[in-house]
Steps between C-alpha positions, in 0.01 A plus 500: 500500500489857640663558841263781572184425705208742475312458826133600506327546828138427575201675645557755770870458473822671377859420413560412878305175449795369304772584754576138598492374133699799378786432748485121427518534116743787503738285707483247221598747227165620378409868445156555669265778399205567736266757344216658695170471334312826402371702801655257753786709582341670794576479872291250697215675666495781245188560292507314173543684173156602373557316169593173660145369521444494121856383410490189285717185484573620149629833638734303728613281210553797265725679758712191547518432122651844455771415765576159354544631139779728636697192614773356274326163489181341623517429867380207716145603608428426860162582654323433828114489534365774273851557385498145377203579282672815365800288428269273291366807315859606418599156393204509268661803349820308449692722738684240706759216477326295765219546750494399868149524642476488883147437629368683186159650459313319222443659157148524338359170411597326817233500780690552831208524733539265796354520849830613646524770226149629590596503873816701414312774328371736770517870584477738204431214255154461639398862431303573186708685246838380632606468137513882482693568823827422659455209739686336785464180685466482877775354717277200603435425124867529413597264773237245394571526120875553480694517815367212717843322487692813588586562867262747669752779545591478135140505397452836657825634354398391147152634532626836614682540168192418283355781289162528318434310183304574195137387519487475129793263481340287772180490298691405184652204680216376722202579280648463147183348346341849572793693354421600135872562427623169645800692639629180664495294182820340382545332165688190593604430142728807523669384818789301351752537786561261784249557782529381854191509725552461875247474776458395862252234598376726780414795269156629555480784241675312217419143587718226346195378293508842333874506453476163317239646259755778421763236430261321259443832320870512401549129489724527193771676698407479869662336798326470848623486850265464802631558853345347806498720813493817285229745430444819311792696652733251352747779432560559871355221709739294717680271261478735198873435428413147400250624240747752368762228471275288283438802282876563462552130401216513254641809342840343471362184347284692255788725395732206452259323273427729202194389304401250763243564776493316835181314573409487864118480496391378744805545720479523883794596712539546871602827665870515574 
């Protein structure tokens, strides 16, 4: 298996989201690439790029596909949140050697609406026409939906680094039945690589019940790990090292068993 990990950040983020994971996996001999999604490379607090609001998930995927095709071999695709959905899109284009999906957004066909998800959607998302504009969540919404297991001082530090997100991409994820292009659709029959789905039992924006549906979509090749005492910011919450260690072990096991796929569904593990 490839020793290159292609790390895809989620909504409002940037390559900085992967700083802990990048250091962890580079220390174990991996090469980690952390691209920044289109129009996300702005300073926090600066006005968003005028074209961001109508940027599609398909635009993000097309940009990353170009980067991946320049690599000497297909990388391990690793994505968090929306980045986890983009990783699924890329896996459906047969562009990876494995896919690691951390608290991934669900593709078209999976209804992800839950009470906690609705409560998480506040701010710009409640304004008519958000699908044509750059959007940004409030600090309160972010703390409720994603950062509630992060210490308060770190919550503010993380939120200060957030940038605007594409309203269109949010629409394509959250309201996929209304999207005529089905931009978030993934053909699971083309996903032939090992897939690992990870989630926290306390996740409010990608609840475990949704993560399990994603596993079932890729049941032919998927493994599943569910972590008590973790939530959506599983890439940086206290105890993230335990999650990363399980990923490292899974990658080693998968790479050591060519032609065989580990089956861990359902598999629950405690935070280290």
